[in-house]
N, CA and C of each residue as an Amber inpcrd file, in Angstrom:
protein
   321
  -9.8300000  -9.9280000  21.5380000 -10.2650000  -8.5570000  21.4210000
 -11.0930000  -8.3870000  20.1400000 -10.6520000  -9.0280000  19.0770000
 -11.3870000  -8.9300000  17.8190000 -12.8130000  -9.4380000  17.9800000
 -12.9660000 -10.5360000  18.7050000 -14.2980000 -11.0950000  18.9380000
 -15.1960000 -10.1610000  19.7250000 -14.6410000  -9.4870000  20.7160000
 -15.4100000  -8.5380000  21.5250000 -15.8810000  -7.3770000  20.6510000
 -14.9650000  -6.8170000  19.8620000 -15.3340000  -5.6990000  18.9880000
 -16.3420000  -6.1630000  17.9400000 -16.1800000  -7.3900000  17.4330000
 -17.1370000  -7.9140000  16.4490000 -18.5200000  -8.0740000  17.0680000
 -18.5790000  -8.5430000  18.3150000 -19.8820000  -8.7030000  18.9810000
 -20.5550000  -7.3520000  19.2010000 -19.7920000  -6.3740000  19.6560000
 -20.3510000  -5.0260000  19.8530000 -20.7760000  -4.4420000  18.5070000
 -19.9680000  -4.6480000  17.4900000 -20.2930000  -4.1350000  16.1560000
 -21.5490000  -4.7990000  15.6050000 -21.7180000  -6.0820000  15.8910000
 -22.9250000  -6.7680000  15.4520000 -24.1540000  -6.1410000  16.1030000
 -24.0300000  -5.8430000  17.3930000 -25.1590000  -5.2360000  18.1100000
 -25.4710000  -3.8390000  17.5900000 -24.4380000  -3.0900000  17.2060000
 -24.6340000  -1.7080000  16.7710000 -24.8540000  -1.5510000  15.2710000
 -24.2080000  -2.4020000  14.4770000 -24.2490000  -2.2000000  13.0220000
 -24.6910000  -3.4330000  12.2470000 -25.0460000  -4.4970000  12.9380000
 -25.5330000  -5.6820000  12.2590000 -24.4160000  -6.5440000  11.6990000
 -24.7740000  -7.4850000  10.8220000 -23.7990000  -8.4400000  10.2970000
 -22.6350000  -7.7930000   9.5420000 -22.9020000  -6.7350000   8.8030000
 -21.8130000  -6.0740000   8.0640000 -20.8060000  -5.4770000   9.0450000
 -21.2800000  -4.9240000  10.1340000 -20.3770000  -4.3880000  11.1530000
 -19.5320000  -5.4770000  11.7870000 -20.1370000  -6.6170000  12.0660000
 -19.3990000  -7.7250000  12.6730000 -18.3320000  -8.2690000  11.7280000
 -18.7010000  -8.4780000  10.4800000 -17.7330000  -8.9710000   9.4960000
 -16.6170000  -7.9530000   9.3020000 -16.9640000  -6.6950000   9.2790000
 -15.9600000  -5.6380000   9.1380000 -14.9730000  -5.6680000  10.2980000
 -15.4900000  -5.8420000  11.5070000 -14.6200000  -5.9190000  12.6820000
 -13.7250000  -7.1510000  12.6150000 -14.2760000  -8.2640000  12.1900000
 -13.4590000  -9.4710000  12.0560000 -12.3480000  -9.2750000  11.0240000
 -12.6670000  -8.5890000   9.9410000 -11.6380000  -8.3040000   8.9350000
 -10.5530000  -7.3860000   9.4880000 -10.9450000  -6.3500000  10.2070000
  -9.9680000  -5.4270000  10.7890000  -9.0530000  -6.1170000  11.7880000
  -9.6320000  -6.9080000  12.6730000  -8.8250000  -7.6520000  13.6330000
  -7.9540000  -8.6890000  12.9600000  -8.4890000  -9.2980000  11.9120000
  -7.7130000 -10.2850000  11.1600000  -6.5190000  -9.6700000  10.4630000
  -6.6950000  -8.4830000   9.9180000  -5.5870000  -7.7830000   9.2630000
  -4.4750000  -7.5250000  10.2710000  -4.8290000  -7.0500000  11.4350000
  -3.8370000  -6.7740000  12.4730000  -3.1210000  -8.0510000  12.9020000
  -3.8710000  -9.1100000  13.0900000  -3.2940000 -10.3700000  13.5500000
  -2.3690000 -10.9820000  12.5100000  -2.8020000 -11.0260000  11.2620000
  -1.9730000 -11.6130000  10.2040000  -0.6990000 -10.8010000  10.0000000
  -0.8060000  -9.4820000  10.0160000   0.3680000  -8.6340000   9.8280000
   1.3590000  -8.8110000  10.9800000   0.8570000  -8.8860000  12.2070000
   1.7330000  -9.0890000  13.3590000   2.3790000 -10.4690000  13.3310000
   1.6440000 -11.4620000  12.8930000   2.1990000 -12.8090000  12.7750000
   3.3270000 -12.8470000  11.7440000   3.1140000 -12.1910000  10.6150000
   4.1630000 -12.1470000   9.5860000   5.4130000 -11.4610000  10.1190000
   5.2320000 -10.3710000  10.8370000   6.3760000  -9.6650000  11.4170000
   7.1120000 -10.5570000  12.4030000   6.3830000 -11.2290000  13.2690000
   7.0110000 -12.0880000  14.2740000   7.7650000 -13.2490000  13.6220000
   7.1910000 -13.8440000  12.5960000   7.8660000 -14.9550000  11.9150000
   9.1680000 -14.5000000  11.2720000   9.1640000 -13.3130000  10.7000000
  10.3870000 -12.7970000  10.0810000  11.4140000 -12.3550000  11.1210000
  10.9600000 -11.6960000  12.1600000  11.8800000 -11.1230000  13.1410000
  12.4690000 -12.1670000  14.0890000  11.7500000 -13.2370000  14.3540000
  12.2100000 -14.2050000  15.3430000  12.6780000 -15.5180000  14.7370000
  13.1060000 -15.4840000  13.5040000  13.7160000 -16.6790000  12.9080000
  14.9650000 -17.0100000  13.7100000  15.1910000 -18.2630000  13.9500000
  16.3270000 -18.6770000  14.7660000  17.6670000 -18.2460000  14.2080000
  17.8130000 -18.2290000  12.9010000  19.1120000 -17.9220000  12.3050000
  19.5070000 -16.4580000  12.4610000  18.5620000 -15.5560000  12.5580000
  18.9120000 -14.1350000  12.6510000  19.1530000 -13.6850000  14.0820000
  18.6930000 -14.4470000  15.0570000  18.8190000 -14.0160000  16.4400000
  20.2290000 -14.2050000  16.9930000  21.0780000 -14.9360000  16.3000000
  22.4350000 -15.1870000  16.7880000  23.3100000 -13.9380000  16.7160000
  23.0280000 -13.0610000  15.7990000  23.8500000 -11.8660000  15.5890000
  22.9800000 -10.6230000  15.8050000  23.4740000  -9.6860000  16.6200000
  22.7000000  -8.4880000  16.9490000  22.3340000  -7.6500000  15.7390000
  23.2820000  -7.4480000  14.8380000  23.0150000  -6.6250000  13.6500000
  21.9860000  -7.2980000  12.7480000  22.0950000  -8.5980000  12.5990000
  21.1070000  -9.3200000  11.7690000  19.7310000  -9.3130000  12.4280000
  19.7050000  -9.4070000  13.7570000  18.4230000  -9.3730000  14.4670000
  17.7390000  -8.0280000  14.2770000  18.5270000  -6.9470000  14.3880000
  17.9610000  -5.6150000  14.1860000  17.4310000  -5.4560000  12.7580000
  18.2080000  -5.9340000  11.7930000  17.7630000  -5.8870000  10.3970000
  16.4950000  -6.6980000  10.1720000  16.4100000  -7.8450000  10.8540000
  15.2130000  -8.6780000  10.7330000  13.9900000  -7.9690000  11.3120000
  14.1780000  -7.2510000  12.4170000  13.0600000  -6.5000000  12.9900000
  12.5980000  -5.3910000  12.0440000  13.5540000  -4.6570000  11.4750000
  13.1790000  -3.6040000  10.5130000  12.4950000  -4.2060000   9.2880000
  13.0400000  -5.2930000   8.7850000  12.4140000  -5.9600000   7.6420000
  11.0310000  -6.4740000   7.9720000  10.8970000  -7.0400000   9.1750000
   9.5870000  -7.5350000   9.6090000   8.5640000  -6.4190000   9.7230000
   8.9860000  -5.2830000  10.2460000   8.0800000  -4.1320000  10.3470000
   7.6840000  -3.6130000   8.9650000   8.6300000  -3.6110000   8.0340000
   8.3190000  -3.1710000   6.6650000   7.3040000  -4.1110000   6.0200000
   7.4900000  -5.4120000   6.2120000   6.5400000  -6.3860000   5.6610000
   5.1770000  -6.2180000   6.3290000   5.1850000  -6.0030000   7.6500000
   3.9280000  -5.8040000   8.3710000   3.1680000  -4.6000000   7.8230000
   3.8720000  -3.4950000   7.6220000   3.2340000  -2.2920000   7.0830000
   2.6810000  -2.5460000   5.6850000   3.4420000  -3.2420000   4.8610000
   2.9820000  -3.5550000   3.5030000   1.7350000  -4.4400000   3.5370000
   1.7220000  -5.4170000   4.4290000   0.5500000  -6.3010000   4.5420000
  -0.6710000  -5.5110000   5.0040000  -0.4830000  -4.6360000   5.9810000
  -1.6060000  -3.8310000   6.4860000  -2.1780000  -2.9570000   5.3720000
  -1.3060000  -2.2430000   4.6740000  -1.7750000  -1.3480000   3.6060000
  -2.4670000  -2.1340000   2.5030000  -1.8260000  -3.1990000   2.0350000
  -2.4000000  -3.9960000   0.9460000  -3.7300000  -4.6190000   1.3670000
  -3.8000000  -5.0970000   2.5960000  -5.0330000  -5.7340000   3.0710000
  -6.1800000  -4.7400000   3.1770000  -5.9030000  -3.5610000   3.7370000
  -6.9650000  -2.5530000   3.8240000  -7.4250000  -2.1160000   2.4390000
  -6.5000000  -1.9050000   1.5380000  -6.8740000  -1.5120000   0.1710000
  -7.7100000  -2.6070000  -0.4720000  -7.2710000  -3.8540000  -0.3580000
  -8.0020000  -4.9760000  -0.9520000  -9.4140000  -5.0870000  -0.3800000
  -9.5260000  -5.0220000   0.9380000 -10.8390000  -5.1480000   1.5770000
 -11.7400000  -3.9720000   1.2030000 -11.2190000  -2.7660000   1.2510000
 -12.0470000  -1.5900000   0.9520000 -12.4650000  -1.5230000  -0.5130000
 -11.6310000  -2.0620000  -1.4070000 -11.9640000  -2.0310000  -2.8440000
 -12.8910000  -3.1670000  -3.2620000 -12.8350000  -4.3030000  -2.5640000
 -13.5530000  -5.4780000  -3.0560000 -14.7570000  -5.8960000  -2.2220000
 -14.8910000  -5.3570000  -1.0210000 -15.9760000  -5.8050000  -0.1520000
 -16.7860000  -4.6180000   0.3510000 -18.0300000  -4.9090000   0.6920000
 -18.8550000  -3.8910000   1.3360000 -18.6290000  -4.0290000   2.8360000
 -17.9410000  -3.0440000   3.4110000 -17.6130000  -3.0800000   4.8320000
 -18.0300000  -1.7760000   5.4940000 -18.1330000  -1.8320000   6.8030000
 -18.3460000  -0.6340000   7.6070000 -16.9690000  -0.2210000   8.1260000
 -16.4380000   0.8920000   7.6310000 -15.0620000   1.2660000   7.9870000
 -14.8190000   1.4580000   9.4830000 -15.7710000   2.0270000  10.2170000
 -15.5520000   2.2920000  11.6390000 -15.3370000   1.0060000  12.4420000
 -16.1990000  -0.0050000  12.3320000 -15.9260000  -1.2490000  13.0740000
 -14.6220000  -1.9230000  12.6320000 -14.3160000  -1.8400000  11.3480000
 -13.0860000  -2.4550000  10.8570000 -11.8630000  -1.7810000  11.4770000
 -11.8420000  -0.4600000  11.4730000 -10.7210000   0.2700000  12.0520000
 -10.6890000   0.1360000  13.5730000 -11.8390000   0.0890000  14.2090000
 -11.8820000  -0.0710000  15.6680000 -11.2800000  -1.4100000  16.0830000
 -11.6350000  -2.4640000  15.3720000 -11.0800000  -3.7800000  15.7010000
  -9.5850000  -3.8310000  15.3990000  -9.1660000  -3.2100000  14.3010000
  -7.7370000  -3.1610000  13.9900000  -6.9770000  -2.4580000  15.1210000
  -7.4670000  -1.3000000  15.5240000  -6.7760000  -0.5230000  16.5670000
  -6.8190000  -1.2390000  17.9190000  -7.9360000  -1.8710000  18.2520000
  -8.0340000  -2.5870000  19.5260000  -7.0680000  -3.7640000  19.5660000
  -6.9800000  -4.5020000  18.4830000  -6.0600000  -5.6310000  18.4200000
  -4.6210000  -5.1510000  18.4890000  -4.3250000  -4.0670000  17.7980000
  -2.9870000  -3.4800000  17.8160000  -2.6350000  -2.9950000  19.2190000
  -3.5840000  -2.3520000  19.9020000  -3.3450000  -1.8470000  21.2560000
  -3.1000000  -2.9850000  22.2330000  -3.8540000  -4.0660000  22.1170000
  -3.6650000  -5.2080000  23.0120000  -2.2610000  -5.7750000  22.8490000
  -1.7720000  -5.8200000  21.6370000  -0.4160000  -6.2950000  21.3970000
   0.5880000  -5.4930000  22.2160000   0.4800000  -4.1960000  22.1950000
   1.4260000  -3.3430000  22.9140000   1.2200000  -3.4000000  24.4240000
  -0.0090000  -3.5410000  24.8730000  -0.2720000  -3.6490000  26.3080000
   0.3330000  -4.9340000  26.8630000   0.1460000  -6.0300000  26.1590000
   0.7170000  -7.3110000  26.5990000   2.2380000  -7.2410000  26.5820000
   2.7990000  -6.6500000  25.5470000   4.2500000  -6.5090000  25.4700000
   4.7840000  -5.6860000  26.6460000   4.1270000  -4.5940000  26.9790000
   4.5550000  -3.7520000  28.1030000   4.4670000  -4.5140000  29.4250000
   3.4340000  -5.3060000  29.5930000   3.3010000  -6.0910000  30.8220000
   4.3750000  -7.1610000  30.9120000   4.7510000  -7.7430000  29.7790000
   5.8100000  -8.7450000  29.7790000   7.1490000  -8.1140000  30.1740000
   7.4240000  -6.9380000  29.6290000   8.6700000  -6.2480000  29.9650000
   8.6790000  -5.8580000  31.4390000   7.5860000  -5.3590000  31.9370000
   7.4660000  -4.9490000  33.3350000   7.6390000  -6.1580000  34.2610000
   7.1490000  -7.3030000  33.8620000   7.2450000  -8.5140000  34.6760000
   8.6750000  -9.0410000  34.7760000   9.5320000  -8.7010000  33.8430000
  10.9220000  -9.1720000  33.8630000  11.7950000  -8.4110000  34.8360000
  11.3540000  -7.2540000  35.2730000  12.1780000  -6.4230000  36.1680000
  12.1610000  -6.9400000  37.5780000
């Protein structure tokens, strides 16, 4: 999804738009990866309470990574905010769409 938004952004806003979209999608992907690594550690999944705590902790880390990454990128780089946010939101939406389809497929 990030690549699609980056290609459209390149066509509409040039190289800065494409790089901005890649950064936005990258922020979403890295934050989601960090959350998944924390939440799905093998040792925490054995106990329900620990698993729930790991999910909350993973979400907190994900939020911190997203905020810190956006602040860092916006303060240090010349970016086009709209393509960056569009790619972030598109990548985030795809995550939830795939998750919903996986849950629906289990029924």
